[in-house]
C-alpha positions as CSV (number, residue, x, y, z in Angstrom):
1,M,110.0,144.2,75.1
2,K,110.1,147.1,77.6
3,S,108.6,149.4,75.0
4,I,105.6,147.2,74.6
5,F,105.0,145.7,78.0
6,F,105.7,148.3,80.6
7,P,104.3,151.6,79.2
8,S,100.9,150.0,78.5
9,L,100.7,148.4,81.9
10,R,102.4,150.9,84.1
11,W,99.1,151.8,85.7
12,F,97.9,148.2,85.9
13,L,100.7,146.3,87.6
14,P,100.6,148.4,90.8
15,L,97.0,147.2,91.3
16,F,98.3,143.7,91.7
17,V,100.8,144.9,94.3
18,L,97.9,146.7,96.1
19,V,96.0,143.4,96.3
20,A,99.1,141.6,97.6
21,C,99.9,144.3,100.2
22,T,96.3,144.5,101.3
23,S,96.0,140.8,101.8
24,G,99.3,140.6,103.6
25,A,98.4,143.5,105.9
26,F,95.2,141.8,107.0
27,A,96.6,138.2,107.1
28,A,98.4,138.6,110.4
29,N,95.3,139.6,112.2
30,S,92.8,137.2,110.5
31,A,94.7,134.0,109.4
32,H,94.3,132.3,112.8
33,E,90.9,133.7,113.8
34,P,88.2,131.1,114.0
35,Q,85.2,131.8,111.8
36,T,81.9,130.0,111.8
37,A,80.6,131.1,108.4
38,F,82.2,132.5,105.3
39,P,81.2,135.0,104.1
40,I,79.5,136.4,107.2
41,P,75.7,136.2,106.9
42,L,74.2,139.7,106.6
43,G,72.1,139.1,109.7
44,D,75.2,138.5,111.8
45,Y,76.5,142.1,111.4
46,A,73.9,143.4,113.9
47,D,74.0,146.9,112.3
48,H,70.2,147.3,111.7
49,G,70.2,150.5,113.8
50,V,73.0,152.2,111.9
51,T,71.4,154.7,109.5
52,S,74.6,156.1,107.9
53,L,75.6,154.1,104.8
54,G,79.3,155.0,105.3
55,Q,79.3,153.9,109.0
56,K,77.6,150.6,108.1
57,L,80.1,149.8,105.4
58,L,83.0,150.7,107.7
59,G,81.6,148.6,110.5
60,R,81.3,145.6,108.2
61,I,85.0,146.0,107.1
62,Q,86.0,146.1,110.7
63,A,84.0,143.0,111.4
64,D,85.8,141.1,108.6
65,P,88.7,142.9,106.8
66,F,88.5,140.3,104.0
67,N,85.3,142.1,102.8
68,L,87.5,144.9,101.6
69,V,90.1,142.6,100.0
70,A,87.4,140.7,98.1
71,T,85.8,143.9,96.8
72,V,89.2,145.4,95.8
73,I,89.9,142.3,93.7
74,F,86.4,142.4,92.2
75,F,86.7,146.1,91.1
76,L,90.2,145.3,89.7
77,A,88.5,142.7,87.6
78,I,86.1,145.3,86.4
79,I,89.0,147.6,85.6
80,H,90.6,144.8,83.7
81,T,87.6,144.5,81.4
82,F,88.3,148.1,80.2
83,A,92.0,147.2,79.7
84,A,91.1,144.1,77.6
85,S,91.5,146.0,74.3
86,K,95.0,147.1,75.3
87,F,96.0,143.6,76.2
88,L,94.7,142.4,72.8
89,A,96.7,145.1,71.0
90,I,99.9,144.0,72.8
91,G,99.1,140.4,71.9
92,H,98.7,141.3,68.3
93,K,102.0,143.2,68.3
94,F,103.8,140.2,69.8
95,A,102.1,137.9,67.2
96,H,103.4,140.2,64.3
97,E,106.9,140.2,65.8
98,H,106.7,136.4,66.1
99,E,105.7,136.0,62.5
100,A,108.5,138.4,61.4
101,L,111.0,136.3,63.2
102,L,109.7,133.1,61.6
103,Q,110.2,134.6,58.2
104,Q,113.8,135.3,58.9
105,K,116.4,132.6,58.1
106,A,117.4,130.9,61.3
107,P,121.1,131.5,62.1
108,N,123.5,128.6,62.6
109,G,125.9,128.1,65.5
110,P,125.7,129.8,68.9
111,E,123.3,132.5,67.6
112,S,120.6,129.9,66.9
113,A,119.9,129.4,70.6
114,S,119.3,133.1,71.1
115,Y,117.1,133.2,68.0
116,F,114.8,130.3,69.0
117,S,114.6,131.7,72.5
118,K,113.4,135.0,71.2
119,V,110.9,133.2,68.9
120,D,109.5,131.2,71.9
121,R,109.3,134.3,74.0
122,K,107.4,136.3,71.4
123,K,104.9,133.3,71.0
124,F,104.5,133.0,74.8
125,F,103.7,136.7,75.3
126,S,101.4,136.7,72.2
127,V,99.3,133.9,73.7
128,L,99.4,135.3,77.2
129,F,98.2,138.8,76.2
130,H,95.5,137.5,73.9
131,F,94.2,135.5,76.9
132,L,94.3,138.5,79.1
133,G,92.5,140.4,76.4
134,E,89.5,138.0,76.4
135,V,86.7,139.9,78.2
136,E,84.9,136.7,79.1
137,A,88.0,135.3,80.8
138,V,88.6,138.3,83.1
139,F,86.6,137.2,86.2
140,G,88.1,133.7,85.8
141,I,91.6,135.1,85.8
142,W,90.9,137.2,88.9
143,L,89.9,134.0,90.7
144,I,93.6,133.4,91.1
145,P,94.3,136.3,93.4
146,L,91.0,135.9,95.1
147,T,91.8,132.2,96.0
148,V,95.3,133.2,97.2
149,A,93.7,135.9,99.4
150,I,91.2,133.5,100.9
151,V,93.8,130.8,101.6
152,T,96.1,133.4,103.1
153,M,93.6,135.1,105.3
154,K,91.1,132.3,106.1
155,G,92.9,129.0,105.4
156,P,92.7,126.4,102.7
157,E,89.7,124.6,104.3
158,V,87.6,127.8,104.1
159,A,88.6,128.3,100.5
160,K,87.6,124.7,99.5
161,H,84.3,125.0,101.5
162,Y,83.4,128.2,99.8
163,I,84.1,127.1,96.2
164,N,82.3,123.8,96.8
165,G,79.3,125.7,98.0
166,V,78.9,127.9,94.9
167,N,76.1,127.0,92.6
168,F,77.2,126.8,88.9
169,T,73.9,125.7,87.5
170,E,73.3,129.0,85.5
171,P,76.7,129.0,83.9
172,I,76.4,125.4,82.8
173,F,72.9,126.1,81.4
174,V,74.2,129.1,79.4
175,V,77.1,127.0,77.9
176,V,74.7,124.3,76.8
177,I,71.9,126.5,75.4
178,M,74.4,128.6,73.5
179,A,76.1,125.6,72.0
180,I,72.8,124.1,70.8
181,A,71.4,127.5,69.6
182,S,74.5,128.2,67.5
183,S,74.3,124.9,65.5
184,R,73.7,125.0,61.8
185,P,70.0,123.9,61.8
186,I,69.0,126.6,64.3
187,M,71.0,129.2,62.4
188,H,69.3,128.0,59.1
189,F,65.9,128.2,60.8
190,A,66.5,131.8,62.0
191,E,67.9,133.0,58.7
192,S,65.0,131.6,56.8
193,G,62.6,133.4,59.1
194,L,64.3,136.7,58.6
195,K,64.3,136.2,54.9
196,Q,60.6,135.8,54.8
197,V,60.2,139.1,56.7
198,A,62.6,140.9,54.4
199,N,60.8,139.6,51.3
200,I,57.8,141.7,52.4
201,G,59.9,144.7,51.3
202,S,61.1,142.9,48.1
203,G,64.3,141.9,49.8
204,S,65.8,145.4,49.4
205,P,68.7,146.5,51.7
206,A,66.3,148.7,53.6
207,A,63.9,145.9,54.1
208,W,66.7,143.6,55.3
209,W,68.0,146.4,57.6
210,F,64.6,146.8,59.2
211,A,63.9,143.0,59.4
212,I,67.3,142.2,60.9
213,L,67.1,144.9,63.6
214,T,63.5,144.2,64.5
215,V,62.9,140.4,64.2
216,G,66.5,139.3,64.8
217,P,66.8,140.6,68.4
218,L,63.4,139.3,69.4
219,M,64.5,135.9,68.1
220,G,67.1,136.1,70.9
221,S,64.3,135.3,73.4
222,F,64.1,131.8,71.9
223,I,67.5,130.9,70.4
224,T,69.5,132.9,73.1
225,E,70.9,136.4,72.8
226,P,74.5,135.3,71.7
227,A,73.0,133.2,68.8
228,A,70.8,136.1,67.8
229,M,73.7,138.5,67.9
230,T,75.8,136.2,65.7
231,I,73.0,135.8,63.1
232,C,72.1,139.5,63.0
233,A,75.7,140.6,62.7
234,M,76.4,138.1,59.9
235,L,73.3,139.2,58.0
236,L,74.0,142.9,58.5
237,A,77.5,142.3,57.1
238,A,76.2,140.5,54.0
239,K,73.1,142.6,53.3
240,F,74.0,146.1,54.6
241,Y,77.6,146.9,55.5
242,T,79.1,145.6,52.3
243,L,77.1,148.4,50.5
244,Q,79.3,151.0,52.2
245,P,76.8,153.1,54.1
246,S,77.9,156.4,55.7
247,M,79.8,156.1,58.9
248,A,77.0,157.8,60.8
249,L,74.6,155.1,59.7
250,R,77.1,152.4,60.4
251,Y,77.5,153.4,64.1
252,A,73.8,154.1,64.4
253,T,73.1,150.6,63.1
254,L,75.6,149.0,65.5
255,G,74.3,150.9,68.5
256,I,70.7,149.8,67.6
257,L,71.8,146.2,67.2
258,F,73.5,146.1,70.6
259,V,70.6,147.8,72.4
260,N,67.9,145.7,70.6
261,V,69.6,142.4,71.3
262,S,70.0,143.4,75.0
263,I,66.3,144.1,75.4
264,G,65.1,141.5,72.8
265,G,65.9,138.6,75.0
266,T,63.4,139.6,77.7
267,L,60.3,137.9,76.2
268,T,61.4,134.6,77.9
269,H,63.3,133.7,81.1
270,F,66.0,131.5,79.6
271,A,67.7,133.4,76.7
272,A,69.3,136.6,78.1
273,P,72.2,136.1,80.5
274,P,71.1,138.9,82.9
275,V,67.6,137.2,83.1
276,V,69.1,133.7,83.5
277,M,71.1,134.8,86.5
278,V,68.1,135.8,88.5
279,A,65.0,134.1,87.0
280,G,65.2,131.0,89.2
281,K,65.9,132.9,92.5
282,W,63.3,135.5,91.9
283,G,60.7,133.1,90.5
284,W,60.4,134.7,87.1
285,D,59.0,132.5,84.3
286,T,58.3,133.2,80.6
287,P,54.7,134.6,81.1
288,F,56.0,136.9,83.8
289,M,58.8,138.2,81.6
290,L,56.5,138.7,78.7
291,M,54.0,140.6,80.8
292,H,56.4,142.8,82.7
293,F,59.3,143.3,80.3
294,G,58.8,141.6,76.9
295,W,56.1,143.7,75.4
296,K,57.7,146.9,76.4
297,S,61.0,145.8,74.9
298,A,59.3,144.8,71.6
299,L,57.6,148.2,71.5
300,S,60.9,150.0,72.2
301,I,62.6,148.0,69.3
302,L,59.8,149.0,66.9
303,V,59.8,152.7,67.9
304,T,63.6,152.9,67.7
305,N,63.9,151.2,64.3
306,T,61.0,153.3,62.9
307,L,62.6,156.5,64.1
308,F,66.0,155.7,62.7
309,F,64.5,154.4,59.4
310,F,62.8,157.8,59.1
311,V,66.0,159.7,59.9
312,F,68.2,157.7,57.4
313,R,65.4,156.9,54.9
314,K,67.0,158.6,51.9
315,E,70.3,156.8,52.3
316,L,68.6,153.4,53.1
317,L,66.2,153.7,50.1
318,R,69.1,154.6,47.8
319,M,70.9,151.4,48.5
320,R,70.8,148.7,45.9
321,R,71.6,145.0,46.3
322,S,75.1,144.0,45.1
323,A,76.2,140.6,43.7
324,Q,78.2,140.0,46.9
325,D,75.5,140.6,49.5
326,E,74.5,137.0,49.8
327,L,75.8,134.6,52.5
328,Q,77.4,131.4,51.4
329,P,74.7,129.2,49.9
330,K,73.6,126.3,52.2
331,A,72.4,122.9,51.4
332,P,68.7,122.2,52.1
333,M,68.1,121.5,55.7
334,P,65.6,118.6,56.6
335,F,62.8,119.8,58.8
336,S,63.2,116.8,61.0
337,V,66.7,117.9,61.9
338,I,65.5,121.5,62.7
339,L,62.7,120.1,64.8
340,A,65.0,117.8,66.7
341,H,67.3,120.8,67.6
342,L,64.3,122.9,68.7
343,L,63.2,120.0,70.9
344,F,66.7,119.8,72.5
345,I,66.4,123.5,73.3
346,A,63.0,123.0,74.8
347,F,64.3,120.1,76.9
348,V,67.3,122.1,78.2
349,V,65.1,125.0,79.1
350,Y,62.6,122.7,80.9
351,A,65.5,121.1,82.9
352,G,67.4,124.3,83.3
353,H,67.5,124.1,87.2
354,Y,69.1,120.7,87.2
355,A,72.7,120.8,86.0
356,V,73.2,117.1,85.8
357,I,70.1,116.7,83.5
358,V,71.2,119.6,81.4
359,V,74.7,118.1,80.8
360,F,73.0,114.7,80.1
361,G,70.8,116.3,77.5
362,F,73.8,118.0,75.9
363,L,75.6,114.7,75.6
364,L,72.5,113.3,73.8
365,F,72.6,116.3,71.6
366,L,76.2,115.8,70.7
367,A,75.4,112.2,69.8
368,Y,72.6,113.3,67.6
369,V,74.9,115.8,65.9
370,A,77.4,113.0,65.1
371,A,74.6,110.8,63.7
372,T,73.4,113.6,61.4
373,E,76.8,115.1,60.5
374,R,75.9,115.7,56.9
375,N,73.5,118.4,58.0
376,Q,75.7,119.7,60.8
377,D,78.8,121.9,61.3
378,V,81.3,121.2,64.0
379,I,79.9,122.4,67.3
380,N,82.2,125.3,68.3
381,L,82.4,125.3,72.1
382,R,84.8,128.2,72.4
383,G,82.2,131.0,72.6
384,P,79.8,129.2,74.9
385,V,82.6,128.0,77.2
386,M,84.1,131.5,77.4
387,V,80.7,133.0,78.3
388,G,80.3,130.2,80.9
389,L,83.7,131.0,82.3
390,F,82.7,134.7,82.6
391,L,79.5,133.8,84.5
392,A,81.1,131.2,86.7
393,G,83.8,133.6,87.7
394,L,81.2,136.2,88.4
395,V,79.2,133.8,90.6
396,V,82.3,133.1,92.7
397,H,83.3,136.8,93.1
398,G,79.7,137.9,93.5
399,G,79.0,135.8,96.5
400,L,81.6,137.8,98.5
401,Q,80.1,141.2,97.6
402,T,76.8,141.1,99.5
403,W,78.3,143.0,102.4
404,W,78.2,146.3,100.5
405,I,75.6,145.5,97.8
406,Q,72.7,145.1,100.2
407,P,73.0,148.4,102.0
408,V,73.8,150.4,98.8
409,L,70.9,149.0,96.7
410,T,68.3,149.2,99.5
411,S,69.2,152.9,100.0
412,L,67.9,153.7,96.5
413,N,64.3,154.2,95.3
414,P,63.2,152.3,92.1
415,V,63.8,155.3,89.7
416,Q,67.3,155.8,91.1
417,L,67.9,152.0,90.8
418,M,66.9,152.0,87.2
419,L,68.9,155.0,86.1
420,G,71.8,153.9,88.2
421,S,71.8,150.3,86.8
422,T,71.6,151.7,83.3
423,F,74.7,153.8,84.0
424,L,76.6,151.0,85.8
425,T,75.8,148.5,83.1
426,S,77.9,150.5,80.6
427,F,80.9,149.9,82.9
428,N,80.2,146.2,83.5
429,D,78.3,143.3,82.0
430,N,74.6,143.5,82.8
431,A,74.6,139.9,83.9
432,A,77.0,140.9,86.7
433,L,74.7,143.7,87.8
434,T,71.6,141.6,88.0
435,Y,73.4,138.7,89.7
436,L,74.7,141.1,92.4
437,A,71.2,142.4,92.9
438,S,69.9,138.9,93.3
439,L,72.2,138.5,96.4
440,V,70.3,141.3,98.2
441,P,67.8,139.7,100.7
442,D,64.3,141.1,101.0
443,F,64.6,143.0,97.7
444,S,61.2,144.5,96.8
445,D,59.5,143.6,93.6
446,A,59.7,147.2,92.4
447,A,63.5,147.3,93.0
448,K,63.9,144.0,91.1
449,Y,62.0,145.4,88.1
450,A,64.1,148.6,88.2
451,V,67.4,146.8,88.3
452,M,66.4,144.5,85.4
453,Q,65.0,147.3,83.3
454,G,68.2,149.4,83.7
455,A,70.5,146.5,83.1
456,V,68.9,145.5,79.8
457,A,68.4,149.1,78.6
458,G,72.0,149.9,79.1
459,G,73.3,146.7,77.5
460,G,74.2,148.4,74.2
461,L,76.2,151.4,75.4
462,T,79.6,149.7,75.4
463,V,81.1,146.5,74.1
464,I,81.4,145.0,77.6
465,A,77.9,146.0,78.7
466,N,76.3,142.7,77.4
467,A,78.0,139.3,76.9
468,P,77.0,138.9,73.2
469,N,78.4,142.4,72.2
470,P,82.0,141.2,71.6
471,A,80.7,138.6,69.2
472,G,78.9,141.2,67.2
473,Q,81.8,143.6,67.2
474,S,84.3,140.9,66.0
475,I,82.1,140.2,63.0
476,L,81.5,143.8,62.0
477,Q,84.6,145.7,63.1
478,S,86.3,145.4,59.7
479,Y,83.6,147.8,58.4
480,F,84.7,150.6,60.8
481,G,88.2,151.4,59.5
482,T,91.6,150.1,60.4
483,N,91.2,150.9,64.1
484,G,87.9,149.1,64.4
485,V,84.9,150.3,66.4
486,D,85.4,153.5,68.3
487,A,84.0,153.2,71.8
488,F,82.8,156.8,72.1
489,K,81.0,156.7,68.7
490,L,79.4,153.4,69.6
491,F,78.2,155.1,72.8
492,L,76.7,157.9,70.8
493,G,75.1,155.4,68.4
494,A,73.4,153.6,71.3
495,A,72.5,156.6,73.4
496,I,69.1,157.4,71.6
497,P,67.9,153.7,71.5
498,T,68.8,153.4,75.2
499,A,67.0,156.6,76.1
500,I,63.9,155.4,74.2
501,C,63.9,152.2,76.1
502,V,64.4,153.9,79.5
503,I,61.5,156.3,78.8
504,L,59.2,153.5,77.9
505,F,60.2,151.4,80.9
506,L,59.7,154.4,83.2
507,F,56.3,155.5,81.9
508,L,54.5,152.4,80.6
509,P,52.5,150.4,83.3
């Protein structure tokens, strides 16, 4: 086990020790200190006259050493997201070893106890590392050391009061809307719409390629980005990737898909996680999103797809449909069932700020699904719940980061904010970035626009840059060789679409 466990984590485990030591060092000084508010309100720092960013941050750490502890834990969680693929690889190795042991004949006598102990150990570590490798679970996992730190340094009452005061309305909304949007009637509705567009080009692979990458991401503004990513990836696998395009076109297509889905959800205020996290607090509704972001995003998608179609036109036009490029045939879907699902989505969006009503609507939806089961698939809650866990963990962590976010973001002009958020999004989920920005008081409108523009523009540069990206990669990774999608080649494939989006956001009014 040493050869698997310790070499891959030799750089990671000391970080846990760092958190424990940091918490312990501060605990003696702060465990018994009375505190009227947690975290300290920004107005109570009394550092308005401090012009140096470094001095201001240092002063806030001195005012409450827990600020540093919470931020160290938060950045360790971000580092964990980059290590997720390593954890998955370790989990797969333990799973293979577990299967190999099961195929062996179990020994009799005293050796059987050792054999079954080894089998159980391999199974345990397989499940453990697969869980640690789930990107969406990362912020939830790191709530454990965060809670320990709060209890140690502030006391259990402060920890309970803080958790009870966190607003989980947005994560609950995202779970429900994703579950409804991923149902069979909604998927059928979306696929039928894309087929009509592709038929304009006689249903050729090139026509499907252009339709999927153009209309599919824009549909994410109505059926949510995760649902749009799932539909687009499935259709690309069936209509395009099975035809074995060149590796350059494969990565270009994946990069375009990730970027377009990230910006394609900005026509409305309820479908893209980075928008959902701030829309209520900043007062952004669908007309506002369409006017300030949506039309620019649609133009960027059209320009990008046209450019890449021209670059790869010879290869795209040479492709011919194969007998295996069709998805599994589906039974006819009654329009009444599709309409009912669309109405459930509309209801959840309308009541999105009221978690109890959203949950009640979801229960009604589940009852309707049971009553129309012949036209339904089993509602898979794993994906929605994992994304909800990601956002819920982010909300808990994010509430303790305002001490440094406010002075850092307010020190940048809008152009710097946009370019900086584009860059930072590639290292973290864009919903995390916009949520952290929403915690800054008195943020100017120009700064809000800049952060959102950069967050959605950079959402395709890496797998972790946007919550739906892992779903798309899992569907398509078998077409990129035995090692799956290469992170650097994905970055290159998404770089030009990202640059086009950034330029249009910067220069269009």
